[in-house]
Backbone as CSV, one residue per row, in Angstrom:
resi,resn,N_x,N_y,N_z,CA_x,CA_y,CA_z,C_x,C_y,C_z
1,MET,0.850,-1.191,0.000,0.000,0.000,0.000,0.888,1.245,0.000
2,PRO,0.370,2.348,-0.482,1.200,3.544,-0.645,1.415,4.296,0.660
3,VAL,2.427,5.182,0.621,2.684,6.096,1.732,2.425,7.506,1.232
4,PHE,1.976,8.389,2.128,1.677,9.770,1.748,2.469,10.710,2.639
5,LYS,3.109,11.678,2.033,3.911,12.666,2.775,3.079,13.935,2.957
6,THR,2.920,14.348,4.211,2.178,15.570,4.517,3.162,16.716,4.764
7,PRO,2.758,17.957,4.509,3.675,19.072,4.766,3.865,19.372,6.250
8,PHE,2.893,18.976,7.072,2.968,19.211,8.512,3.044,17.869,9.248
9,ASN,3.141,17.925,10.556,3.237,16.718,11.377,1.867,16.067,11.541
10,GLY,1.811,14.750,11.320,0.543,14.033,11.404,0.022,13.943,12.828
11,TYR,-1.295,14.053,12.982,-1.932,13.947,14.300,-3.029,12.896,14.353
12,ALA,-3.717,12.666,13.255,-4.811,11.678,13.258,-5.031,11.194,11.837
13,VAL,-5.490,9.957,11.732,-5.876,9.392,10.437,-7.123,8.549,10.646
14,LYS,-8.093,8.663,9.743,-9.353,7.918,9.874,-9.802,7.403,8.512
15,PHE,-10.173,6.132,8.483,-10.791,5.559,7.286,-12.223,6.068,7.146
16,SER,-12.645,6.265,5.910,-14.040,6.624,5.657,-14.944,5.450,6.003
17,PRO,-16.104,5.729,6.634,-17.072,4.649,6.879,-17.897,4.308,5.640
18,PHE,-17.693,5.051,4.546,-18.479,4.850,3.323,-17.682,4.214,2.189
19,TYR,-16.390,4.562,2.095,-15.570,4.103,0.969,-14.302,3.440,1.491
20,GLU,-14.027,2.230,1.034,-12.879,1.493,1.560,-11.545,2.089,1.140
21,ASN,-11.542,2.968,0.128,-10.279,3.505,-0.373,-10.083,4.990,-0.039
22,GLN,-10.796,5.490,0.992,-10.619,6.889,1.379,-10.206,6.999,2.845
23,VAL,-9.248,7.900,3.098,-8.861,8.234,4.465,-8.763,9.742,4.594
24,ALA,-8.941,10.223,5.820,-8.732,11.641,6.136,-7.591,11.746,7.141
25,VAL,-6.807,12.807,7.011,-5.629,12.990,7.852,-5.644,14.397,8.447
26,ALA,-5.385,14.491,9.754,-5.255,15.780,10.444,-3.776,16.046,10.699
27,THR,-3.329,17.258,10.410,-1.921,17.604,10.611,-1.781,18.967,11.280
28,SER,-0.606,19.160,11.894,-0.312,20.415,12.587,1.136,20.814,12.323
29,GLN,1.334,22.095,12.103,2.675,22.626,11.885,3.447,22.662,13.207
30,ASN,4.762,22.501,13.124,5.634,22.614,14.303,5.183,21.707,15.450
31,PHE,4.833,20.464,15.088,4.450,19.447,16.070,3.229,19.851,16.895
32,GLY,2.413,20.759,16.365,1.191,21.159,17.043,1.373,22.185,18.141
33,ILE,2.614,22.661,18.303,2.864,23.629,19.375,2.418,25.025,18.949
34,LEU,2.720,25.396,17.731,2.379,26.727,17.220,2.330,26.651,15.709
35,GLY,1.347,27.309,15.107,1.303,27.343,13.651,-0.016,26.862,13.095
36,ASN,-0.004,26.595,11.798,-1.212,26.252,11.065,-1.494,24.759,11.107
37,GLY,-2.625,24.400,10.506,-2.982,22.993,10.361,-3.508,22.741,8.971
38,ARG,-3.606,21.485,8.624,-4.187,21.132,7.331,-4.874,19.779,7.448
39,ILE,-6.035,19.671,6.785,-6.786,18.423,6.697,-6.655,17.911,5.273
40,HIS,-6.301,16.647,5.139,-6.186,16.010,3.831,-7.240,14.921,3.709
41,ALA,-7.927,14.878,2.588,-8.773,13.739,2.241,-8.092,13.026,1.086
42,LEU,-7.797,11.737,1.274,-6.989,10.994,0.316,-7.755,9.818,-0.258
43,GLN,-7.508,9.564,-1.548,-7.980,8.341,-2.180,-6.768,7.430,-2.316
44,LEU,-6.874,6.231,-1.766,-5.746,5.315,-1.771,-5.538,4.745,-3.163
45,GLY,-4.305,4.546,-3.505,-3.951,4.081,-4.833,-3.536,2.633,-4.864
46,PRO,-2.490,2.351,-5.621,-1.546,3.366,-6.092,-2.015,4.078,-7.353
47,PRO,-1.579,5.348,-7.545,-0.929,6.174,-6.521,-1.968,6.802,-5.597
48,VAL,-1.503,7.410,-4.518,-2.407,8.139,-3.629,-2.803,9.446,-4.301
49,ALA,-4.098,9.750,-4.276,-4.578,11.008,-4.852,-5.234,11.835,-3.762
50,GLU,-4.914,13.106,-3.716,-5.543,13.995,-2.745,-6.873,14.483,-3.301
51,ILE,-7.951,14.120,-2.624,-9.287,14.539,-3.061,-9.518,15.998,-2.711
52,ALA,-9.091,16.381,-1.519,-9.292,17.758,-1.046,-8.315,18.034,0.078
53,ALA,-8.028,19.326,0.283,-7.205,19.751,1.419,-7.752,21.068,1.938
54,PHE,-7.802,21.197,3.246,-8.330,22.412,3.877,-7.312,22.935,4.879
55,ASP,-6.986,24.206,4.793,-6.028,24.828,5.700,-6.746,25.464,6.882
56,THR,-6.115,25.385,8.041,-6.658,26.005,9.255,-5.603,26.927,9.853
57,ALA,-6.063,27.926,10.599,-5.147,28.895,11.213,-4.401,28.293,12.398
58,ASP,-4.920,27.189,12.934,-4.286,26.502,14.057,-4.174,25.014,13.735
59,GLY,-3.348,24.310,14.496,-3.161,22.892,14.265,-4.447,22.101,14.424
60,VAL,-4.540,20.987,13.713,-5.692,20.086,13.824,-5.238,18.844,14.580
61,TYR,-5.889,18.551,15.711,-5.469,17.466,16.586,-6.215,16.155,16.342
62,ASP,-7.409,16.237,15.783,-8.175,15.011,15.550,-9.238,15.302,14.509
63,LEU,-9.800,14.242,13.939,-10.927,14.386,13.023,-11.716,13.096,12.999
64,CYS,-12.927,13.185,12.472,-13.756,12.002,12.256,-14.670,12.265,11.079
65,TRP,-15.061,11.199,10.427,-16.027,11.302,9.330,-17.445,11.305,9.895
66,SER,-18.329,12.009,9.212,-19.753,11.883,9.517,-20.199,10.464,9.224
67,GLU,-21.133,9.970,10.033,-21.701,8.646,9.791,-22.944,8.704,8.916
68,SER,-23.379,9.924,8.552,-24.599,10.059,7.757,-24.380,10.725,6.395
69,HIS,-23.260,11.446,6.233,-22.973,12.109,4.950,-21.553,11.763,4.536
70,ASP,-21.389,11.169,3.375,-20.077,10.632,2.996,-19.037,11.698,2.698
71,SER,-19.450,12.960,2.608,-18.486,14.010,2.266,-18.131,14.916,3.444
72,LEU,-18.684,14.653,4.637,-18.468,15.548,5.774,-17.390,15.015,6.722
73,ILE,-16.506,15.924,7.138,-15.453,15.627,8.103,-15.528,16.637,9.237
74,VAL,-15.472,16.157,10.475,-15.452,17.015,11.659,-14.015,17.075,12.178
75,ALA,-13.526,18.288,12.457,-12.140,18.469,12.887,-12.070,19.120,14.258
76,ALA,-11.125,18.644,15.083,-10.839,19.221,16.404,-9.602,20.106,16.260
77,VAL,-9.746,21.387,16.578,-8.699,22.369,16.265,-8.087,22.914,17.555
78,ALA,-6.815,23.291,17.455,-6.050,23.725,18.626,-6.561,25.025,19.249
79,ASP,-7.328,25.815,18.506,-7.888,27.044,19.090,-9.158,26.771,19.880
80,GLY,-9.515,25.493,20.065,-10.714,25.121,20.809,-11.947,24.953,19.951
81,SER,-11.830,25.233,18.664,-13.001,25.148,17.793,-13.183,23.752,17.225
82,ILE,-14.415,23.475,16.799,-14.734,22.274,16.034,-15.276,22.763,14.699
83,LYS,-14.702,22.256,13.614,-15.098,22.714,12.284,-15.564,21.530,11.447
84,ILE,-16.581,21.775,10.626,-17.112,20.746,9.735,-16.811,21.150,8.293
85,TYR,-16.220,20.204,7.561,-15.833,20.435,6.172,-16.626,19.507,5.260
86,ASP,-16.950,20.035,4.064,-17.682,19.267,3.064,-16.778,19.069,1.848
87,LEU,-16.374,17.815,1.611,-15.466,17.536,0.507,-16.063,17.856,-0.851
88,SER,-17.389,17.932,-0.931,-18.032,18.199,-2.221,-18.011,19.680,-2.585
89,LEU,-17.574,20.525,-1.640,-17.513,21.967,-1.882,-16.066,22.422,-1.979
90,PRO,-15.796,23.505,-2.717,-14.421,24.000,-2.839,-13.912,24.548,-1.499
91,PRO,-12.580,24.631,-1.323,-12.023,25.142,-0.066,-12.579,26.498,0.360
92,ALA,-12.873,27.357,-0.601,-13.374,28.702,-0.273,-14.747,28.655,0.388
93,SER,-15.493,27.587,0.174,-16.831,27.441,0.773,-16.790,26.702,2.108
94,ASN,-15.595,26.353,2.559,-15.415,25.599,3.803,-14.688,26.433,4.847
95,PRO,-14.872,26.131,6.136,-15.758,25.089,6.664,-17.217,25.513,6.581
96,ILE,-18.112,24.526,6.541,-19.532,24.855,6.468,-20.114,25.138,7.848
97,ARG,-19.415,24.709,8.913,-19.805,25.022,10.295,-18.541,25.239,11.111
98,SER,-18.641,26.117,12.088,-17.543,26.298,13.045,-18.150,26.567,14.414
99,PHE,-17.845,25.699,15.359,-18.356,25.820,16.727,-17.190,26.220,17.633
100,HIS,-17.411,27.211,18.472,-16.311,27.649,19.331,-16.823,27.892,20.752
101,GLU,-16.965,26.805,21.503,-17.400,26.900,22.902,-16.330,26.463,23.887
102,HIS,-15.404,25.605,23.459,-14.359,25.154,24.372,-13.397,26.298,24.705
103,ALA,-12.967,26.338,25.951,-12.074,27.409,26.417,-10.606,27.111,26.137
104,ARG,-10.307,25.841,25.816,-8.933,25.466,25.493,-8.936,24.524,24.282
105,GLU,-7.788,23.983,23.960,-7.644,23.151,22.772,-8.671,22.019,22.738
106,CYS,-9.193,21.768,21.544,-10.054,20.604,21.331,-9.155,19.467,20.854
107,HIS,-9.159,18.357,21.586,-8.183,17.300,21.349,-8.765,16.058,20.694
108,GLY,-10.088,15.886,20.764,-10.681,14.680,20.201,-12.109,14.903,19.746
109,VAL,-12.507,14.208,18.682,-13.900,14.216,18.215,-14.296,12.792,17.847
110,ASP,-15.582,12.462,18.042,-16.061,11.130,17.701,-17.521,11.212,17.294
111,PHE,-17.836,10.641,16.120,-19.205,10.667,15.600,-19.971,9.455,16.105
112,ASN,-21.237,9.664,16.400,-22.093,8.604,16.932,-22.489,7.643,15.813
113,VAL,-22.109,6.367,15.955,-22.430,5.390,14.908,-23.850,4.847,15.052
114,ALA,-24.445,5.007,16.231,-25.797,4.485,16.458,-26.873,5.549,16.219
115,ARG,-26.539,6.791,16.532,-27.442,7.911,16.234,-26.645,8.881,15.386
116,LYS,-26.860,8.872,14.102,-25.906,9.395,13.152,-25.941,10.901,12.925
117,ASP,-26.581,11.645,13.837,-26.604,13.101,13.667,-25.833,13.823,14.765
118,SER,-25.142,13.084,15.649,-24.513,13.731,16.798,-23.065,13.290,16.938
119,PHE,-22.262,14.148,17.576,-20.856,13.813,17.803,-20.395,14.444,19.113
120,LEU,-19.246,13.971,19.588,-18.644,14.439,20.835,-17.356,15.197,20.546
121,SER,-17.027,16.132,21.437,-15.711,16.764,21.410,-15.106,16.693,22.810
122,ALA,-13.807,16.391,22.877,-13.071,16.312,24.139,-12.023,17.413,24.151
123,SER,-11.896,18.103,25.284,-11.065,19.302,25.304,-10.142,19.371,26.506
124,TRP,-9.093,20.149,26.339,-8.179,20.437,27.447,-8.804,21.376,28.478
125,ASP,-10.026,21.855,28.237,-10.728,22.633,29.271,-11.446,21.723,30.268
126,ASP,-11.120,20.425,30.254,-11.609,19.399,31.187,-13.031,18.942,30.887
127,THR,-13.588,19.319,29.738,-14.983,18.971,29.449,-15.111,18.133,28.182
128,VAL,-16.277,17.474,28.098,-16.737,16.844,26.866,-18.026,17.544,26.474
129,LYS,-18.191,17.815,25.186,-19.432,18.429,24.719,-20.116,17.539,23.693
130,LEU,-21.448,17.552,23.755,-22.291,16.825,22.810,-22.850,17.821,21.805
131,TRP,-22.741,17.475,20.517,-23.170,18.360,19.436,-24.106,17.637,18.494
132,ALA,-24.993,18.391,17.860,-25.769,17.902,16.726,-25.343,18.728,15.514
133,VAL,-25.172,18.057,14.382,-24.620,18.728,13.191,-25.421,19.967,12.806
134,ASP,-26.750,19.915,12.957,-27.585,21.009,12.461,-27.963,22.025,13.540
135,ARG,-27.312,21.942,14.728,-27.609,22.911,15.788,-26.424,23.830,16.008
136,PRO,-26.667,25.121,16.196,-25.555,26.082,16.291,-24.807,26.046,17.616
137,LEU,-25.437,25.510,18.660,-24.811,25.450,19.978,-24.756,24.005,20.454
138,SER,-23.860,23.720,21.380,-23.755,22.357,21.902,-25.047,21.966,22.609
139,VAL,-25.337,20.684,22.594,-26.547,20.161,23.233,-26.339,20.058,24.741
140,ARG,-25.096,19.686,25.147,-24.816,19.498,26.562,-23.309,19.488,26.804
141,THR,-22.922,19.901,27.998,-21.521,19.862,28.407,-21.384,18.945,29.619
142,PHE,-20.366,18.073,29.555,-20.114,17.110,30.637,-18.865,17.554,31.381
143,LYS,-19.019,17.888,32.683,-17.985,18.593,33.419,-17.505,17.872,34.655
144,GLU,-17.132,16.691,34.674,-16.688,16.042,35.918,-15.184,15.826,36.005
145,HIS,-14.529,15.764,34.893,-13.087,15.503,34.922,-12.341,16.674,35.555
146,ALA,-11.250,16.354,36.236,-10.466,17.369,36.949,-9.263,17.844,36.154
147,TYR,-9.077,17.298,34.951,-7.950,17.704,34.117,-8.336,17.463,32.655
148,CYS,-7.420,17.747,31.738,-7.690,17.633,30.299,-8.406,16.332,29.934
149,VAL,-9.395,16.447,29.055,-10.009,15.259,28.470,-9.393,15.076,27.085
150,TYR,-8.744,13.941,26.898,-8.015,13.703,25.654,-8.832,12.956,24.615
151,SER,-9.820,12.189,25.082,-10.533,11.308,24.158,-11.936,11.040,24.669
152,ALA,-12.881,10.969,23.738,-14.245,10.538,24.056,-14.700,9.613,22.936
153,ALA,-15.351,8.514,23.308,-15.718,7.497,22.322,-17.123,6.981,22.585
154,TRP,-17.958,7.014,21.548,-19.316,6.497,21.649,-19.320,4.978,21.746
155,ASN,-20.245,4.450,22.527,-20.498,3.025,22.526,-21.060,2.638,21.151
156,PRO,-20.565,1.564,20.538,-21.003,1.231,19.173,-22.438,0.734,19.066
157,ARG,-23.042,0.358,20.198,-24.408,-0.176,20.138,-25.440,0.685,20.845
158,HIS,-25.024,1.439,21.831,-25.967,2.239,22.615,-25.785,3.719,22.272
159,ALA,-26.792,4.301,21.662,-26.690,5.652,21.118,-26.500,6.719,22.179
160,ASP,-26.796,6.426,23.441,-26.705,7.431,24.504,-25.490,7.253,25.412
161,VAL,-24.665,6.251,25.142,-23.580,5.910,26.057,-22.227,6.211,25.415
162,PHE,-21.335,6.845,26.192,-19.975,7.063,25.714,-18.995,6.970,26.872
163,ALA,-17.713,6.875,26.520,-16.636,6.852,27.506,-15.718,8.037,27.255
164,SER,-15.042,8.493,28.311,-14.077,9.579,28.186,-12.799,9.212,28.909
165,ALA,-11.668,9.707,28.391,-10.350,9.427,28.968,-9.674,10.742,29.296
166,SER,-9.090,10.831,30.497,-8.617,12.132,30.984,-7.236,12.051,31.614
167,GLY,-6.610,13.209,31.658,-5.357,13.370,32.378,-5.502,13.269,33.878
168,ASP,-6.741,13.214,34.378,-6.940,13.023,35.826,-6.829,11.549,36.232
169,CYS,-6.380,10.709,35.296,-6.126,9.276,35.518,-7.393,8.429,35.598
170,THR,-8.525,9.014,35.238,-9.760,8.235,35.226,-10.334,8.145,33.819
171,ALA,-11.059,7.059,33.593,-11.978,6.958,32.465,-13.379,6.972,33.052
172,ARG,-14.284,7.625,32.392,-15.663,7.699,32.886,-16.628,7.190,31.826
173,ILE,-17.680,6.547,32.284,-18.765,6.105,31.415,-19.941,7.040,31.645
174,TRP,-20.539,7.478,30.545,-21.636,8.446,30.609,-22.844,7.922,29.848
175,ASP,-24.016,8.325,30.311,-25.261,8.146,29.572,-25.873,9.539,29.458
176,VAL,-26.083,9.994,28.246,-26.526,11.380,28.063,-27.908,11.634,28.668
177,ARG,-28.625,10.579,29.031,-29.930,10.740,29.677,-29.804,10.924,31.184
178,GLU,-28.590,10.728,31.713,-28.353,10.829,33.149,-27.649,12.143,33.490
179,PRO,-27.846,12.655,34.713,-27.261,13.965,35.077,-25.740,13.947,35.234
180,GLY,-25.179,12.807,35.573,-23.729,12.719,35.750,-23.208,11.411,35.205
181,SER,-21.912,11.191,35.330,-21.327,9.943,34.830,-21.916,8.759,35.591
182,THR,-22.013,7.625,34.923,-22.588,6.430,35.536,-21.520,5.514,36.115
183,MET,-20.261,5.758,35.757,-19.161,4.955,36.297,-17.856,5.725,36.197
184,ILE,-17.033,5.597,37.238,-15.692,6.188,37.237,-14.695,5.050,37.370
185,LEU,-13.804,4.937,36.394,-12.762,3.923,36.429,-11.430,4.591,36.772
186,PRO,-10.864,4.342,37.956,-9.508,4.830,38.250,-8.514,3.923,37.528
187,ALA,-8.444,4.067,36.218,-7.883,3.030,35.362,-6.355,2.957,35.366
188,HIS,-5.691,4.094,35.568,-4.226,4.126,35.521,-3.719,5.092,36.585
189,GLU,-2.428,4.985,36.886,-1.816,5.901,37.844,-1.259,7.147,37.172
190,PHE,-1.252,7.142,35.833,-0.799,8.296,35.072,-1.880,8.679,34.067
191,GLU,-1.665,9.768,33.357,-2.681,10.296,32.444,-3.158,9.239,31.446
192,ILE,-4.457,9.254,31.167,-5.059,8.369,30.163,-5.271,9.192,28.897
193,LEU,-4.685,8.727,27.793,-4.691,9.507,26.560,-5.741,9.053,25.559
194,SER,-6.280,7.847,25.729,-7.190,7.316,24.715,-8.070,6.237,25.318
195,CYS,-9.254,6.058,24.730,-10.141,4.956,25.101,-10.929,4.529,23.874
196,ASP,-11.366,3.274,23.880,-12.182,2.782,22.770,-13.020,1.610,23.255
197,TRP,-14.161,1.414,22.609,-15.086,0.336,22.960,-14.848,-0.879,22.076
198,ASN,-15.008,-2.053,22.657,-15.029,-3.286,21.896,-16.257,-3.284,20.986
199,LYS,-16.065,-3.635,19.719,-17.167,-3.594,18.754,-18.085,-4.815,18.861
200,TYR,-17.662,-5.823,19.646,-18.439,-7.062,19.765,-18.990,-7.281,21.165
201,ASP,-18.507,-6.526,22.121,-19.005,-6.625,23.491,-19.130,-5.195,24.026
202,ASP,-20.362,-4.719,24.147,-20.584,-3.313,24.483,-20.336,-2.994,25.952
203,CYS,-19.810,-3.958,26.699,-19.419,-3.709,28.088,-17.902,-3.708,28.279
204,VAL,-17.162,-3.790,27.188,-15.700,-3.865,27.265,-15.080,-2.631,26.631
205,ILE,-14.176,-1.975,27.381,-13.449,-0.831,26.841,-11.951,-1.030,27.074
206,ALA,-11.168,-0.323,26.278,-9.716,-0.299,26.452,-9.283,1.127,26.759
207,THR,-8.272,1.254,27.622,-7.698,2.554,27.949,-6.195,2.502,27.702
208,ALA,-5.636,3.630,27.266,-4.204,3.715,26.978,-3.624,4.894,27.737
209,SER,-2.414,4.705,28.291,-1.918,5.665,29.268,-0.457,6.051,29.050
210,VAL,-0.105,7.155,29.721,1.276,7.587,29.812,2.135,6.530,30.530
211,ASP,1.503,5.643,31.306,2.259,4.603,32.017,2.757,3.487,31.094
212,LYS,2.576,3.664,29.762,3.061,2.749,28.709,2.170,1.534,28.517
213,SER,1.089,1.435,29.256,0.245,0.237,29.186,-1.102,0.510,28.537
214,ILE,-1.714,-0.572,28.072,-3.107,-0.592,27.641,-3.829,-1.532,28.598
215,LYS,-4.979,-1.105,29.076,-5.773,-1.979,29.936,-7.147,-2.186,29.317
216,VAL,-7.631,-3.413,29.409,-8.960,-3.766,28.918,-9.848,-3.998,30.126
217,TRP,-11.041,-3.363,30.106,-11.938,-3.401,31.251,-13.303,-3.934,30.842
218,ASP,-13.866,-4.782,31.697,-15.262,-5.180,31.570,-16.028,-4.383,32.617
219,ILE,-16.874,-3.462,32.171,-17.511,-2.530,33.113,-18.579,-3.212,33.973
220,ARG,-18.867,-4.487,33.706,-19.775,-5.231,34.579,-19.051,-5.710,35.836
221,SER,-17.714,-5.760,35.752,-16.906,-6.225,36.887,-15.526,-5.595,36.747
222,CYS,-15.386,-4.384,37.253,-14.213,-3.589,36.891,-13.257,-3.327,38.056
223,ARG,-13.272,-4.187,39.050,-12.320,-3.983,40.154,-10.881,-4.200,39.696
224,VAL,-10.719,-5.131,38.774,-9.395,-5.351,38.163,-9.596,-5.423,36.652
225,PRO,-8.578,-5.035,35.878,-8.730,-5.092,34.422,-8.822,-6.522,33.917
226,ALA,-9.531,-6.699,32.815,-9.620,-8.017,32.180,-8.294,-8.402,31.539
227,ALA,-7.511,-7.402,31.166,-6.190,-7.654,30.587,-5.342,-6.397,30.732
228,VAL,-4.041,-6.593,30.879,-3.068,-5.498,30.870,-2.042,-5.817,29.790
229,LEU,-1.882,-4.911,28.837,-0.991,-5.136,27.699,0.230,-4.242,27.856
230,ASN,1.364,-4.863,28.141,2.624,-4.150,28.312,3.564,-4.490,27.161
231,GLY,4.285,-3.512,26.695,5.212,-3.747,25.588,5.682,-2.477,24.923
232,HIS,4.923,-1.394,25.074,5.378,-0.111,24.548,6.441,0.474,25.472
233,GLY,7.363,1.232,24.885,8.459,1.811,25.657,8.178,3.198,26.188
234,TYR,7.162,3.850,25.628,6.776,5.192,26.086,5.247,5.267,26.123
235,ALA,4.727,6.455,26.401,3.286,6.653,26.515,2.549,6.106,25.293
236,VAL,1.389,5.493,25.548,0.547,4.970,24.476,-0.458,6.051,24.096
237,ARG,-0.367,6.498,22.854,-1.146,7.655,22.430,-2.578,7.302,22.000
238,LYS,-2.750,6.152,21.356,-4.092,5.818,20.870,-4.291,4.306,20.913
239,VAL,-5.530,3.903,21.210,-5.900,2.498,21.204,-7.189,2.336,20.407
240,LYS,-7.240,1.275,19.579,-8.416,1.025,18.745,-8.724,-0.463,18.745
241,PHE,-9.998,-0.804,19.003,-10.440,-2.184,18.845,-10.680,-2.477,17.366
242,SER,-10.376,-3.715,16.974,-10.665,-4.140,15.611,-12.173,-4.214,15.383
243,PRO,-12.653,-3.734,14.222,-14.071,-3.913,13.894,-14.380,-5.310,13.359
244,HIS,-13.357,-6.174,13.246,-13.532,-7.497,12.657,-13.326,-8.633,13.659
245,ARG,-12.495,-8.406,14.685,-12.157,-9.463,15.638,-12.259,-8.898,17.050
246,GLY,-13.108,-9.518,17.859,-13.452,-8.965,19.165,-12.307,-8.854,20.150
247,SER,-11.284,-9.703,20.016,-10.199,-9.688,20.989,-8.957,-8.946,20.500
248,VAL,-9.018,-8.356,19.309,-7.842,-7.701,18.720,-7.879,-6.193,18.954
249,VAL,-6.744,-5.667,19.412,-6.587,-4.246,19.711,-5.325,-3.764,19.016
250,ALA,-5.364,-2.543,18.461,-4.172,-1.904,17.910,-3.858,-0.666,18.734
251,SER,-2.563,-0.331,18.809,-2.146,0.831,19.590,-0.970,1.508,18.908
252,CYS,-0.798,2.795,19.187,0.380,3.510,18.710,0.942,4.332,19.858
253,SER,2.245,4.657,19.750,2.943,5.162,20.917,4.010,6.178,20.550
254,TYR,4.413,6.920,21.579,5.556,7.817,21.448,6.865,7.044,21.293
255,ASP,6.824,5.716,21.421,8.032,4.922,21.160,8.224,4.665,19.664
256,MET,7.386,5.309,18.830,7.486,5.277,17.369,7.038,3.955,16.764
257,THR,6.235,3.182,17.511,5.742,1.913,16.975,4.219,1.841,17.000
258,VAL,3.708,0.945,16.151,2.320,0.503,16.185,2.328,-0.963,16.600
259,CYS,1.494,-1.319,17.563,1.400,-2.711,18.013,-0.013,-3.242,17.788
260,VAL,-0.087,-4.540,17.497,-1.370,-5.234,17.377,-1.373,-6.358,18.410
261,TRP,-2.461,-6.440,19.183,-2.549,-7.356,20.318,-3.806,-8.223,20.211
262,ASP,-3.726,-9.406,20.780,-4.904,-10.230,21.065,-4.981,-10.330,22.586
263,TYR,-5.902,-9.587,23.178,-5.849,-9.434,24.634,-6.270,-10.681,25.404
264,VAL,-6.874,-11.659,24.739,-7.242,-12.895,25.437,-6.181,-13.991,25.270
265,ALA,-5.185,-13.751,24.433,-4.146,-14.749,24.197,-3.072,-14.673,25.286
266,GLU,-2.424,-15.794,25.551,-1.370,-15.817,26.563,-0.201,-14.936,26.136
267,ASP,0.195,-15.055,24.876,1.213,-14.168,24.321,0.475,-13.113,23.507
268,SER,0.137,-12.009,24.154,-0.838,-11.079,23.580,-0.311,-10.250,22.417
269,LEU,0.986,-9.989,22.359,1.532,-9.134,21.303,1.615,-9.920,19.994
270,MET,0.807,-9.540,19.018,0.777,-10.226,17.730,1.798,-9.656,16.752
271,ALA,2.004,-8.333,16.785,2.926,-7.701,15.834,3.347,-6.341,16.358
272,ARG,4.574,-5.972,16.006,5.070,-4.627,16.296,5.631,-4.052,14.999
273,TYR,5.163,-2.857,14.638,5.599,-2.191,13.410,6.393,-0.935,13.784
274,ASP,7.605,-0.832,13.224,8.473,0.296,13.574,8.806,1.153,12.346
275,HIS,7.799,1.346,11.478,8.018,2.037,10.213,8.154,3.549,10.356
276,HIS,7.663,4.130,11.443,7.780,5.581,11.635,9.125,5.926,12.280
277,THR,9.574,7.139,12.026,10.842,7.614,12.614,10.614,8.739,13.620
278,GLU,9.367,8.972,13.966,8.993,9.954,14.986,7.784,9.405,15.734
279,PHE,7.288,10.187,16.718,6.114,9.767,17.488,4.973,9.366,16.554
280,VAL,4.311,8.244,16.879,3.114,7.825,16.142,1.904,8.227,16.978
281,VAL,1.070,9.107,16.439,-0.049,9.648,17.219,-1.410,9.403,16.570
282,GLY,-1.419,8.969,15.319,-2.675,8.691,14.630,-2.759,7.230,14.242
283,LEU,-3.933,6.624,14.419,-4.102,5.197,14.143,-5.565,4.895,13.863
284,ASP,-5.809,4.011,12.881,-7.177,3.556,12.629,-7.130,2.177,11.973
285,ILE,-8.290,1.500,12.011,-8.459,0.183,11.397,-9.672,0.256,10.481
286,SER,-9.522,-0.228,9.273,-10.602,-0.174,8.290,-11.784,-1.039,8.717
287,VAL,-12.987,-0.524,8.512,-14.188,-1.329,8.774,-14.504,-2.239,7.586
288,PHE,-13.874,-1.983,6.436,-14.169,-2.765,5.230,-13.268,-3.982,5.085
289,LEU,-11.981,-3.806,5.347,-11.004,-4.852,5.089,-10.356,-5.288,6.394
290,ASP,-10.499,-6.546,6.732,-9.961,-7.087,7.967,-8.437,-6.943,7.981
291,GLY,-7.914,-6.275,9.019,-6.475,-6.149,9.173,-5.841,-4.994,8.423
292,LEU,-6.632,-4.145,7.785,-6.063,-2.982,7.096,-5.899,-1.840,8.103
293,LEU,-4.663,-1.390,8.286,-4.312,-0.386,9.286,-3.846,0.890,8.617
294,ALA,-4.015,2.005,9.322,-3.464,3.289,8.880,-2.834,3.969,10.087
295,SER,-1.677,4.606,9.865,-1.007,5.334,10.947,-0.484,6.663,10.424
296,ALA,-0.403,7.636,11.330,0.144,8.958,11.014,1.092,9.363,12.127
297,GLY,2.221,9.967,11.754,3.220,10.309,12.753,3.782,11.702,12.583
298,TRP,4.589,12.086,13.559,5.246,13.388,13.513,6.356,13.431,12.469
299,ASP,6.651,12.284,11.814,7.611,12.278,10.711,6.965,12.707,9.394
300,GLU,5.702,13.181,9.456,4.956,13.714,8.312,4.562,12.623,7.311
301,LEU,4.544,11.374,7.760,4.200,10.275,6.868,2.911,9.591,7.320
302,VAL,2.102,9.216,6.343,0.881,8.441,6.569,1.048,7.107,5.854
303,TYR,0.898,6.024,6.594,1.017,4.682,6.026,-0.323,3.977,6.078
304,VAL,-0.608,3.192,5.048,-1.756,2.281,5.038,-1.218,0.915,4.634
305,TRP,-1.482,-0.109,5.460,-0.901,-1.420,5.171,-1.755,-2.533,5.756
306,GLN,-1.535,-3.717,5.237,-2.238,-4.908,5.700,-1.451,-5.539,6.843
307,HIS,-2.134,-5.815,7.938,-1.493,-6.488,9.079,-0.771,-7.745,8.604
308,GLY,0.485,-7.883,9.047,1.288,-9.019,8.618,2.258,-8.699,7.508
309,THR,2.137,-7.505,6.913,3.058,-7.068,5.863,3.884,-5.881,6.365
310,ASP,4.949,-5.561,5.666,5.791,-4.417,6.016,5.133,-3.133,5.491
311,PRO,4.824,-2.172,6.359,4.192,-0.932,5.895,5.011,-0.188,4.838
312,ARG,6.319,-0.427,4.836,7.211,0.300,3.910,7.297,-0.364,2.543
313,SER,6.741,-1.555,2.376,6.853,-2.248,1.107,5.652,-1.913,0.238
314,PHE,5.827,-0.978,-0.653,4.728,-0.574,-1.538,5.266,-0.370,-2.943
């Protein structure tokens, strides 16, 4: 599979839920510390073709595709804004929406796969916000975390349930119909940077931490984790459950690797990929093709490859 070189440092990569050969990439200048950002929509080749690119005044830390419109991308921007882009319109007509309620950087966005008109944003202002695409203001703000919220992820089966991961060392489970969180997981002793739900068991989540570990939790019995995955050398930036295999998890880390795990196996580490030469901060797994992975790193490279093959062999 091909590799794509971005002008800025990669921050996130996501496969389209509509087309097996499209990915979107979020990038930030100067490693996201200061400068501009750019969103790329790519058609996988060979060769790779850029469908569209949108420039932002600040770095872009995350993005997600709409689950209801194949041309819409939601972006989390370093100035605290959330912007919606339409690939079917020229750059001058974009973004088609811009929401600016967060007081600090917006670090994560996630579209609801069960109720396809709403999405979440996670921010360094310690909050998560719920949005509807066609409403000008947020629907609700969730304010229990005591430090930055790095990630929020919808439950794949329950339209009202999501999880959040925070620098306060907790993951929380929320139901938007309830006044507060329904569960607090003191999941790690250091900051939690990412969380994701198992696509086959809606009571299982994974958390990834600065402590270099990934933990898998069954929220029906969460006094101890169902699994602890150790093997990364530095903080684990992102964790994703496979949409094809219930026990398979992928992760990426500041140790410049992507790992694939089977958390129920005795020898859980299935593969380690060291194709990046800088921090790996973006990771996704295709919903169309079993084992198709994408990663984005601070080395300005985006890779798409089949699990079991060398990402550099294209």
